[in-house]
C-alpha positions as CSV (number, residue, x, y, z in Angstrom):
1,M,0.0,0.0,0.0
2,I,2.8,2.5,1.0
3,A,4.7,1.7,-2.2
4,L,1.5,2.3,-4.3
5,L,1.0,5.7,-2.7
6,L,4.6,6.7,-3.4
7,L,4.5,5.5,-7.0
8,A,1.3,7.4,-7.6
9,G,2.9,10.6,-6.3
10,L,0.6,10.8,-3.3
11,A,1.6,12.0,0.2
12,A,2.8,9.4,2.7
13,P,0.2,7.9,5.0
14,P,-0.6,9.6,8.4
15,M,1.5,6.9,10.1
16,V,3.2,3.6,9.6
17,V,2.8,0.8,12.1
18,I,5.7,-1.7,12.2
19,D,5.6,-5.2,13.7
20,E,9.2,-6.0,14.8
21,R,8.6,-9.7,14.1
22,Q,8.6,-8.9,10.4
23,T,11.9,-7.0,10.5
24,L,14.2,-9.5,12.4
25,V,17.6,-10.3,10.8
26,R,20.4,-12.4,12.3
27,E,23.8,-10.9,11.4
28,P,27.2,-10.1,12.7
29,P,27.2,-6.7,14.5
30,P,28.0,-3.7,12.2
31,H,31.3,-1.8,11.7
32,A,33.5,-5.0,11.7
33,G,32.1,-6.0,15.0
34,S,32.5,-9.4,16.6
35,G,30.1,-12.2,17.4
36,M,26.5,-12.4,16.3
37,S,23.4,-10.2,16.9
38,S,19.7,-9.9,16.1
39,A,18.7,-6.7,14.3
40,W,15.2,-5.4,14.0
41,R,15.3,-2.8,11.2
42,M,12.2,-1.0,12.4
43,S,12.2,2.1,10.2
44,D,13.7,0.7,6.9
45,S,10.4,0.4,5.1
46,V,9.0,3.8,6.2
47,P,8.6,6.2,3.3
48,N,10.2,9.7,3.4
49,R,11.8,9.0,6.8
50,T,14.3,11.3,8.4
51,M,15.3,9.1,11.3
52,E,16.6,5.6,11.9
53,F,15.0,3.5,14.6
54,R,16.4,0.1,15.3
55,K,16.5,-2.6,18.0
56,R,19.6,-4.7,18.2
57,A,20.5,-7.6,20.6
58,L,24.2,-8.4,20.9
59,D,24.8,-12.1,21.8
60,P,27.1,-12.8,24.7
61,G,30.6,-11.7,23.8
62,A,29.5,-9.7,20.8
63,A,30.4,-6.1,20.0
64,I,29.6,-3.3,17.6
65,G,33.0,-2.3,16.1
66,L,34.5,1.2,16.6
67,H,33.4,3.7,14.0
68,V,33.3,7.4,13.5
69,L,29.8,8.8,13.6
70,G,28.5,11.0,10.8
71,H,25.6,12.2,13.0
72,D,24.5,12.2,16.6
73,E,23.3,8.8,17.8
74,V,21.5,7.4,20.9
75,Y,22.0,3.9,22.3
76,Y,19.3,3.0,24.9
77,V,19.6,-0.2,26.9
78,V,16.4,-2.3,27.2
79,S,18.0,-5.3,28.9
80,G,21.4,-6.8,29.6
81,S,24.6,-4.8,30.1
82,G,27.4,-3.4,28.1
83,I,30.3,-1.0,27.8
84,V,30.0,1.9,25.4
85,T,33.2,3.5,24.1
86,S,33.4,7.1,22.8
87,D,36.8,8.6,21.8
88,G,38.5,6.2,24.2
89,V,36.3,6.9,27.2
90,Q,34.4,3.8,28.4
91,K,31.1,3.7,30.4
92,T,29.1,0.8,31.6
93,L,25.4,0.8,30.6
94,S,22.5,-1.1,32.1
95,P,18.7,-1.2,31.6
96,G,17.1,2.3,31.5
97,M,20.4,4.0,30.6
98,A,21.1,5.8,27.3
99,A,24.4,7.0,25.8
100,Y,24.0,10.2,23.7
101,L,26.9,10.0,21.2
102,Y,28.1,12.9,19.1
103,R,28.9,13.3,15.5
104,G,32.7,12.9,14.9
105,A,33.2,10.6,17.9
106,N,34.8,7.2,17.4
107,V,32.3,4.9,19.1
108,G,31.6,1.2,19.8
109,M,29.5,-1.0,22.1
110,A,30.4,-4.3,23.7
111,Q,28.0,-6.8,25.4
112,T,29.0,-7.8,29.0
113,G,27.4,-10.4,31.4
114,A,25.4,-13.5,30.8
115,E,22.4,-12.2,28.9
116,P,22.2,-10.5,25.5
117,L,22.5,-6.8,25.4
118,V,19.3,-5.4,23.9
119,L,19.6,-1.8,22.5
120,I,17.4,0.7,20.8
121,I,19.5,2.7,18.4
122,S,18.3,6.0,16.9
123,Y,19.8,8.6,14.7
124,P,18.9,11.1,11.9
125,V,19.2,10.1,8.2
126,A,19.5,12.4,5.2
127,K,16.2,13.5,3.8
128,P,15.0,11.4,0.9
C-alpha cells in the first residue's frame, strides 16, 4: 500500500505501524564487530523518513565495532549490560540508561554479562 502511494505521487500515510517480528535479521554486528546479533530494522520500510530507529540484541561476547559517527546517535539499553566507548572513554550501561553520542566521535559497544544486550538505536538520516 505504501509503495503504491509513493508510485502514484501521493503523500505518505498519516502513520506507519511496524511489527518488529517482520523486521528481524540475524547478522554479525556492524562496523567490523565481533560475534553475532539480532537486528530489528524497524524504520527501513518507512517512506520519506528522516530518522533511523532500530533494535539490536548483541549475543554474549558480541560487539559493535569502533566507527566514527557522521551524525549524533543514541544507544538506549532495554536489557542486559554493556560497555560503550566514545573517543577512548568507556562507560558501563545497564537497563534504562542511554548514551548520547556525538557526530565525529569514534564509538563502539560491547556486550557484557550472561544475557544478551538489547539496545534501541536511533539517529537522523538524510532526507530522501
